[in-house]
Structure formats: structure tokens, C-alpha cells
N, C-alpha and C positions, 0 to 999 in steps of 0.2 A: 504494499500499499503506499509506502514512503517513496518507493522508486517511481509510481505514478504521479504521486504529489510533486516531486521533484521535476519529472518531466513536464508537467502542466505549468509548473512555474517559470520553466525556462522557455517554453513555447509563448507564455504570456509576456516575458520580458524581452524577448527576440524582436527587434524594430528594423532589421534589415529588410524584411519583405515590405513594411510601410513605406521606408525611405525609397525602395525600388519604385513604388507606385507613384510617391511624390514626383520622383525624377521624370518619371514616363509622361506623366500629366503635365509637368514642365516643358519638356521636350516638345509635347504635342502643341503646346500654346505657342512656343516660339517658332515652330514650324509654320503653323497657321499664319502667324504674324509676318513671316518672311514671305511666303507665299502671296498674302494680300499686297504687300509692299512692292514685291515685284510686278504684279499685276497693275497696281495703280502707278508706279513709276513708267512702265512699259506704255500705257496709255497716254500717259502726259507726253513722253518721248515721240509717240506716234503722231499726236496732235502738233507738237511743235515741228515735226519733221514734214508733216503735210503742209504747215503755214509757211515754213520756209521754201518748199519747192513751188508753192502758187506765187510766191513773190519774185521769185528769180526768172528772167525772162527765157 
């Protein structure tokens, strides 16, 4: 019975899995932010390029 209680305490105190989940969520948020930034900047550059090409003779 003591061994079972020891295993249960170790499982309760282990935080490696929780840290991995937190880092995975953080990585997902960063990935979404980078993708949205690339889409936004790409659209802006495309608009600027179109405006530049229409002004050239």
C-alpha cells in the first residue's frame, strides 16, 4: 500500500507533462501570429507593388 501511495505522490508532483502542454500551446500561438503577419505583410507588399507598377510609364 505504501508503494502505491508513493507512486501516486510522484505522479501528482511531476510537472513535466504540464510544461510540455504549455510550451505546445505557446508554440501554436506563435505559429498563428507568424502566419497572420506573413499574410498581412504579403498583402501590403502586393498592394504597394501594384501601385508602383501603375505609376511607371
